[in-house]
N, C-alpha and C positions, 0 to 999 in steps of 0.2 A: 926105686922102689919096684918090687914086682907081687902079684897076689890079685887080688879081686875086690873091688870095691862097690859100695851100695849106695845109688843116689835118688833122693827124691824127685822125681820127673815129671814135669808138667808139660813138656814138649814145645816150651818157649824158647826164646831167644838164648836165656840166661843157661838155663839147664842143658839143651844142646851142645851149646858151645863146651860148656861142664865135660859132657860125656868125650871129647875129643880132645881135651886137655888132658883126663885122666888117662886116658889110652896111648897116647903121645908123650905127654911130657913125664907122666908116673909110670909108664908102662903096665896099668894095670887091666884087667879085666874088667866089665862093668855091669852091673846088675842094676835095671831100674823098677822102680816102683811107682806108680800112680794111686793116691788115694782118693777116692770121690767123696768130696764132702759138701757136694752142691755145685758144683763150680759150671755144670753145663756144657762141659767140655765133651768132645766125640771122644770116647776112651779107645774105641778100633783105629780110629786115626793117629792118635797119640801112640798106641802100642805097635802100630806099623812102622811110624816116624822113629821109634826107639830099634827095632829091628832092622832098619835102612842106615842106623848110623853104627851097627855093629854090635849091639850091647848082647850078653851073653844069653840073658834071660829079661823078661819084661812081666812084672805083675801089676793087674790093675784089683783093686780093692774098694769095694763100695762100704763106706765108713758110714754113712749119712745118719743110720740109725741111732748108732753108736755116738756121731757129733753131737745131734739132739739130746739125747736121754743124758749122758755123762759129763758134757760141756756145756749146751745152751741151756738146758734147763737148771743147772746149777748158777749158771751167770742170773738167770732172772730170778732164781732165789735171792740173788745177792744185789738185787736192782743193779747190775755191774754196768755204770757209764764211766770210762775215763776221762778224767778231768770234767765231769758232768756231762759230756758230750758223746763220745765215741763208744759204740755198743760191744767193743772188742772182738767184731766178726773174725777179722785175720788172726789176732791174737789167739782166739781159743782154739782155733784149727789146727794152729803149729805143732802144740804138744803132741795132738793125735796124731798127726802126720807124723812125727818123728817117732811116736811110741810103734807105730806100724812098721816103720823103716826096721827099727831095732827088731821087732819080730821076724821078719823075712831076713835080716842079717844074720841071726841066730841059725836059722834055716840052712841059709846058704853059705856059711861059716866064711864071710869074708873078711878081709884083713884091714879094710879102712871104710870110714863112712865118710859121705861127701854131699855137699849141698851147692845150691847157686847162689847163693844171699851175697847180698854187696856188704861194705864195710860202714855204709852209711845209714840203713836200716833196723828195724828192731828184729826182724827176723832171724837174722844170725844169731842173737841172743838167744831166742827162743828154740832154736833148732840146737845151738852148740849145749845149752844146760840141759835139755831132755836127754839129747844123747850121750852127754858125759854122765849122766844121773845113772844111765843103765849099761855104759860099755866103756871099756877101757881103751876102745881101739881109737886110732888117730883119726882127726875129723878133717878134712880136706875142703877147701873152699876157694878155688882157683879165682872168682871175681874178686872176692876180698884179698886173697894172699897175693894175687898179682896186680891188684891194683886197675884190674879192667875198667874201661868206660864203654859205653855204648856202641862207640864208632869204632873202638877197636873190636870189638866183639864181632859187628856186623864185617868188616875185613876179615876176620879170622875165619867165619862161617862161610864167607864168598869163596875163601880161598880152599877151604874143604868141602865146597858143594853142598853144605847145608842150606835147605830151603827153609826159610823165615815167612811165616804167613805175616800180613798186615804190617810188613816193615815201616809202612808211612803213617802207620796208627796214630791219632792224636793224642791218646792217653793209654797210660799203663794201668791195667785193671787186675784187681784181684777179688774174686767173687767167691762166695760160697753161700748156704742156705739162710744164713742169718746177717749178710749183708755184702754190699758192692762197693769197693774202694776204688777210686778214680784219682791218680795222679798225673803229675807232668805237664808238658805242653804249656798253653795259655795260662793253667792253672798255677803253676810256679811262680806268678804274678801275684801275690795275696790279693790285690787291689782288682784283678778281673773278676767279673762275676761269671760263673760256671753258664757255660753256651749250651741251649737246650739239650742238643744232640748229645751230651755227654750222659743223660739220664736214660737209663731202659726200665727202671723198675718203677719209677714215679712220675706220673703223667705231670706236664708243667704248660701245656697251653689246652684251652676249650675244656676247662673244667667245668662240671655242674654247678648248676647255681642252688641246685637241691641239697640239703645235706646227707649224709649216710651213716649209720651206726654199726658200731660192733658191739656185741654182747659176749662176753669172754668170761668163761667158768673156769674157777680155779679149784684144783683139792690138793691140800698142804702145800700150795705154792707153785705148784704145776697146773700149766694151762691144760685142760682136757677136753673142751667143748667151745665152741665157737657160733654164735648163732642159734642155738638150741640144738646143735649135732655134734655128738661126741665123735672125736676125730683121732687118726693116728697122728703121732708126733711130726712127721715130715708134711702131711696133709694140712696141717692146723697151721704151719707156719707158712706153707706156700700160698695156704688160702688166704691168711691177713694181709701177707705180702701184695697179692695180688690185688685184693679189695681196699687196702690201705693207700696202697701206689695209685690205683686208679682216682684215687681222692686227693692227690698231690702231696700226700702226707708221706714224710721219711727221708728228707734230705738234709742232710748235716755237712755245716761247712764252717770249718773254725782252726786256729792256729793249736797245733799241737805239739808238746814236748817229747821227742824221743827219748829213749833209752841214752843213746850216745851223745846227748847233750845238744843235738841239732833242733831248732824249731822249723817246723814243717807246716806248709798249707795243706789240709786234707778235706776231700769232700767223699762224702759216704750217701749211698742209699740204704736204708735201714728201715722200710715200712714195718713191718711184722715186730721186730725189735723195739723200734719207738712205741708202739701201742701197748706190747705185752710187758714192758718195763715200767710204762706209766700206770696201768691198769694195777700191774703187782705191787707197785709201790703205795699206790691209793688204798687198795683194798689192807695192805699191813697196816696202815694208819687207822683204820676202821677196828680191828681185830686185837693191835698191840696198845700197850700203857704208853703214856706219854716217855716213861723211861725206855721202855723197850726201843720205841722209835728213835729217842735220841741217840741211845748206844750203838743200836745195829745201824745206824747213818755211817758211824765212824769204823766199823766194821765192814762194812758195803764198801766205802772208800778205800781202805785198806786192801781188801781182795781183789778189787780192780786193778789197783797197782802192782798188786804181786802178778795178776794175770796177763796184764800187759807189759808188764816187764820181763817174761819169761821165766818168771819164778814159779812155776804152776809145780815142781815138784819141792818147793819148800814146805819144810815141817810148819810153818806159821800158817799157810794155807790151808793145811789139813788142820789145823786148831780153829782156824775161823770157819771151815768148813762144818765142822762138830757144831759150833755156836748157831750157825746159819740154818743147819738142818733143824735143831730143836727147835728154832724160833717159828717155822712154818708150820709147826702141830694145829694151828687154828686159823692159817692163811687160808679159808674155804670160803668161796663165795663168788657171787656175781657182780663183773664189773661193766658199764656202760659208756663206750666211748664215740662222741659224735664229731664226726669228720666233715670239713667244709672249706673247698679252695684252699688246700694246702695245710689248714689248721686242724689242731687236734685237740681233744679236752677232755676229762671223765666228766659226765653229767649225771651218772647215779652209780650206785654201789648198794650190795646187800650180803648179809652174812649171818649164819646161826650162830657166829661167835662175836657177832657185832657188841662194841662196849658202847655204841650211841644209844641212849635212852631217850624217847620222843617225850615221857612223861616228865623227864627231867629237864630236858631242853628247851621245852616248848615255852613260849611267851604268854599262851593262853592261860585262860583260869583254871583249866585241868592240872596245871604244873603241880609237880610234889616237891619243889625245890622251896626250900623255906630259907628267902631273900636274907632275912636279921642275922645268919649265921655268917653270912659274908663279912659284916663291919669287923668283928673281931679277928677274922682271918687275915682282910688286908691291913689292919693295925699291925699284925703280928710280922705279917710279909714283910712289909717296907720298913720296917723297925729300924735296921743298921743302917739303911741306905740314907732314910730321912735324918738319923741322928747325925752321918758322917756330913751330909749336906748342910747342917746347922754347924757343926765345926767349924766345916772350911770357911762358910762364910764370916765366923767370928774373928778367924785369923785374917 
């Protein structure tokens, strides 16, 4: 094969090795793209490494604002937690990265698309489906296609003079604005407690004995202000990450079912995501009817599954998006969260669209609820259940 390939490039072991495989095994010129979704990496350093590897051109794209507004905010509206735990941080970023790669691919008129995903993870699914949805070009994935392992990659890198930072690092990290995924090392034994030094965002020692609070204001399902301050999307998430993390909030440790069928032990740091999703879900329950709440939970679960599974492009997700967006018209209000030594819970909420009525709910003498009406309701509500129970006893 001759021509030009484009690669989403992080500068780590996998993508550095892939550059050389594309050049040597496939005889391809390589264009690399680094998309900033809040990894915290040194973009200049990554660009310099790409140049040293002999790529024809390298692009740095700051997509943080788009990531928050078009991916994170929709996930908040969907209360998106895969298997009730994972906030989808990596899963949300992958289709955005793939979309940006396709934009540069068109500009550069490449003949092939490439990525550094393995055949064991979910990212191959997320990249491949988004890339195939937007292009008919072949996809080359050397790590997967050649069944490469870390030891083989390190030998290849050493042979070709590819410098790899932190070769002896204890964990594999994937980080963006919405979360930090920690894998590998001692965590591969699911009975091992994650060591304290695995965490950067969430404080695990010497936590304050005094509670701290977050007051999050939403407008139509979107967080717009925290602690009385209107903030830009990126700043809002960073602020909550820092404050909740300092209170020890945001560690997720669970057994996860990957798309490819593997069960994996996953550890995440998600302070802002944990707080924002909990607050949003609580506010919805205040302004939605019980029928809306019940049905939306089904929609949210399916939305989370589609996003996790790389099916961001599926028409069903667009259909669910439309329902979710419509459901947010009354999700406006403020939620108060109390945080103390790693715990977090909602302790207050208010909204101009609240369906909670003090006059009806109160047990005081000022209640407007006529209790006598309940007798007939209870009789009718349980009629079939009680009759069925009587019938079973006769049999």
